[in-house]
N, C-alpha and C positions, 0 to 999 in steps of 0.2 A: 778276154772276156772268162770272168769266172765260174770256179768249177763248184758243179754238185756237189749239195752234201751228199754225205751216207757214200762216196766213191774212197778207195784206196789208191793212192798213188802209184804204190809198188806196182799194184796189181793192172792197173792201165793198159790195155793195149791196142796202137792206132790198127784201126782198118780203112782199107781205101774204098774211095766213095762206091756207092753202086754206077754200074755201069746205066744208061739210058732204057739198054733194050729189057736188060731187067726189073728197072720200074714199070717199063710198061708191063709187064707179063705180070707183075703184082695188080699191077691198077687194071688191070683187065678183068672186069668182071667177066662169065657166059652168059652170051649175049648181049654183049655192050651194044651199043650202036658207033658209029665210024667216030661222030663228032665225042662221043664219052672216051673212046681210047686215046684221040689224039688229044683231048684236053685230059688224061690221065697220064699221058707219055712227056706232054710239056711238063707237067707238073711235077714228073718223075725225075726229068732232063735238071730243072731248075734245082729240085733238090737234091741230086746230085754234085751238082755244080759248090751250091753250097755247103756241101758235107764236104768238098776234097778241098774247098778254102777253109772250112773250121778244123778240119783235121787235125795242120801243124799247129794250133793255135788254143783247142779244147781234146780234152779227154773221152772215147769213145763213151756214147750211150747206150744203158740196159736194153736187152731186148725186149723188154717190157713198154720200155718208151718208145720204143722204134715201131714196134704194133702200134701204141695207141696215135701215133701221129700218123701211121699206113691208114687204120681204120676211117682217120677225121679226114685224110685224102681218097677217103673212097677204097683203097688196096686192100687185098685179101690179108689176114694176118700172118704172122710166121709160121710153121707147122711147128705143131710140137707147143706153141705159146698157148698158155691158157686162155678159153671161151668165155667170153662176155653176154651177157642180154642183150645189149645193142645189137640193133639190128640194122645194116645199108640200106641207106632208101633206095627205094625202088625207078629202074629208067622209064623212057616216058615210054605209056603205052600205044605204040603204033598203031596198033587196030582201030583204037577207039578214037585219036587223036588227044588223048587228053593230057596233060602235064603229069610227072610223075611226082606222087605225092609222099611223103616220107612215111613210112609203116610205125607206128605209135600201137601200144595196147591201149587206148585209151577205152575202146569200145568193148574189149574185156575184161577191164577195171568196171567199168560201170554195169555189164551184167552179172560183175560178180559181186557188186554193193548191193545191185538190187537184189540179187538171191540172199545174198547174205540178211538186208532186210527182211525179206519174205519168210527167211528161218527164224528171223528174233522175232517176228509179230505170230509165229505160229506158235513159236515157245512161248510169250506172252500168253496167248488165246489158253492154251495149255496148259498151263498153271493156274491161270485165273479157273478154269473150267475144272481141275483137279482142286482148289480153293473152296470153291462152290460146294464140289461133292464132298468134302471134311465139311464142310459149318451144315448141311443138309443130315449127314451122319449124325455127328453130334449133338446137333438140334431139333432130330425128331423125335425125342418125346413131350420136349416144351410145347413142341409145334400142333403135334398131337393134346395136349392136354389143352394148349388154348383155340385148338379147333371144334375139341367137345366143348369146351364154355360158349364158346360163338355161336356152337348149333344148340345146345341149351336156352341158351338168351332167346336167340330167333327165334325156336319155337317155342318159347312163352309166349314173347311177344306178339307173334304170328297170331297162336290162338286165342291172345288177348283181343286182339286187335280183330278177329274172326267171330268172336264172343259178341262184343260190343255190336257189330255190323250186325251179328243175328237179331240181338235183344233187342235194338231200335227200329227193328225193319216190320213190317207188317206184318211177319209169318208168327209176333209176339203179341199183337194186338189183340185187349180185352174182347171176349166173344161172351164173355157166361160170368154168372157172379153164384156161389156158393155158399149159404148160408144156413150156420150150424152153433144150436144150441136154443133157441128162441121159441117161448111158449108162450109167453104174453104177447109179444110181439108179431107182427103177421111177419113172414120172411117174404111174403112178396114186397111189402112195405120197404125194406131193406133193401132190396132188387132192385126197386125201380127208383132207390137214390141214388144206385151208379148208372143211371140208363145216360146221363151225359159223360161217361167217361168208357161207354163202350167203343172200341175201335184205335184207344190210345194204347202205346204200346206199354206194357207191363212195369219195365226197369220204369217208366215218366210216372208213372202212380204211385205220390212220396205219400209215406207217414201222415204227412199234415193235411195230403187230400179226406183220406180217408177218414182221419179224425174228425174232419168238417163235416164232411158226408154224416156221419154215427152221432158225430152232436145233436143231428135230430131228434132221437130217441134217447131220452131222460131216464128210459129205465134201462137202460145197458150201462153197467157194470163198469168190467169193465171186456174187452175184445184181444183178441190176434189175428192177422191176418194172414195168410201163405200163397204164394203164386205157385201153380202147376201148367208150366208151358204145355201148350203151346198159348193157352190163352182162356185161363181160370184163373178164379180171385176167390181165394177161399176165403170167407169171415166166419170165424170162431166167437160167438157173444156167450158173456155170462149175465145174465138178467137180477136188475138188485131182488134181493129175496127181504121182504117183511118182517121185523122181527115185533110190530104190536102195531095198537090203532089207537088213535088218536079220538076221544070222545067229545066234538064238537057240534054247533048249531047245524049245520047241512049233514051231519048224518056223521061216521064212521070212518075215518082216512087211513088206509093202511100207508105206513111209513117202514124205509130203512132203517138202520142205522147211522147213514148221514143224514136223517129228516129228508128224505126225498121222497115224494108223495109217490105210490106204488100203484092202490087202487082206491076208488070211494066206493063205498056200501051204506045203504041203509039200515044193516042188521051188522051187528059185531060178527066178523069172521070167525070161524072156530079155530079152536089152536094159538088164537094172537092173543099177548094180554094187551089189558087197556094200560095206556104209559100216560102218568100225571107227574109234572114236573113244572120246577120253578123257571121262568123265562122260557117256555116254550120251545121249540124245536132247535131255535139259534145260542140256546143256554151253552151255560158248561155240565148241568146237569143232564141234561138231555144225550151230550155225549158221552156224560161217563156212564147211563143207564143203557146207550145202546149199546156201547163195546162191552157191558156186562151181557146180554141178552144175547149177543151173536158167540161170547164166551160157552155158554149152554150146551150142554147135548138135545140132539133132538125131541127126545123123549123128556127129557126134563122139561125141557120149552115148552112143551104143551101142557105140562102139569102148571104153571105159572100163567095167574088168574091176574094179578094187578102187582105193576111197578110205580113206587115213588121213590123220589129223590127232592130233597129241598135244595142240596148243595152237591156236588160231585160226589165227596166224603159220605156220604150217608144215603146209599142205595139201601133201599128194601125189598122185596116181592113177597106177594102171597102163594102159598098153590093150593090148589083145591083141595085137598083135604080139611084147609081149616090151617094148617100150618104156617108160622110165619119165618123167613130167614133174612137175618139180618148180614150183609154183604160188606158196607161199609164202600172204600174207595172200587175204579177200576183196577188197581196193582193186584197181578197175582192172580188173575182172573182165572185160568187153567189151573192153579192149584186148588183155589177157592172150589170151582166147580169138582174135582175130584175128593175132596175132602167132605163134601155136603153128599156125593153119592154115597158114600163109604157110611157118612152118620143117617142116611133114610136105610140103606140097609141092615144097618143094625138096630136102628130105632124107624120103624113106619112112622109117616107124617100123620098117619089117625092118633097115634097116640103121644105124639110131642106137640106142645104148642109151639114151639122157639128152637131154629136151629142159628146161632150166631157162627158164622166163621172169619168174622173182620179179621180177626187173626188165625191165620189159615195153621200156626203149627201150635194153638192151643183152643180146638172149635168147642164150644158149648152146646149142650140141648137141655134145653128143659117141658 
């Protein structure tokens, strides 16, 4: 038989085979059944016989090997030998009648694995919670700024929606039309023109609707509207102001600077000059005359008796004192008016036959 490696031949000591009784003593655990004892004894006897036979041919086996062999056969380890974690199998449980099962640490290992997994999961949850806290701490200012923007935009949108809802509700329906600035036009007539708009929400009354309604009154030169919640529409009008009269077969017709008829009468209205132009109210000469008359101050316009023009560049008029004024075109009318007033202050019209302000920077009086 081959010698195991690691043994020194010089230190080999032959030992006698263990007697059967010793084997029995080593293989009989406390509380073993008679059958287990007999089996251990038989095993020990056979092992002792084999040991006696091999004693002359082989070298002794170390104590650690003997202990390993004893544990494999169910015997107690040799006193003084190092203990190992492996435990012998349990004998049959006679109280329950169940066969003996080998004792293993599988259950404990499973519990340890579950506990380790739970600990790892708890640590992972704690780490994620900590990361969330840190993220919230570092992004607090940006989140507050974003929240402020969201609240501001939401407030504006909410107010806009509320304003639109209220504006188009019956609370803002038209109930009253107030007219301001009417003298020649009866205010009741203008109010009656808006009767079909009563009950309509004020935002739904457009500028085109107001213009269409007021276009029925030619004496209105300009107008402005204002809404006063909850249901009042204020209409401020500027009536056409006549600047002269036209002498025709049917009498005198007062017209404004645009040639719109303001009034008709059989007698000449006071403080309005008689206009005589080439081409009628639709010609360029009349438009030039109208621009000149509108530029004159009210006290000076009241002293003008007649206005004539053959072309837009030769406007002339006569004062009540008999002096004539050569005006020329309607350009620089404001400057010409100021120059004429100074000339009349320096030389009264009853002392002068003619004023020429066609060149306002070089006026002439005769």
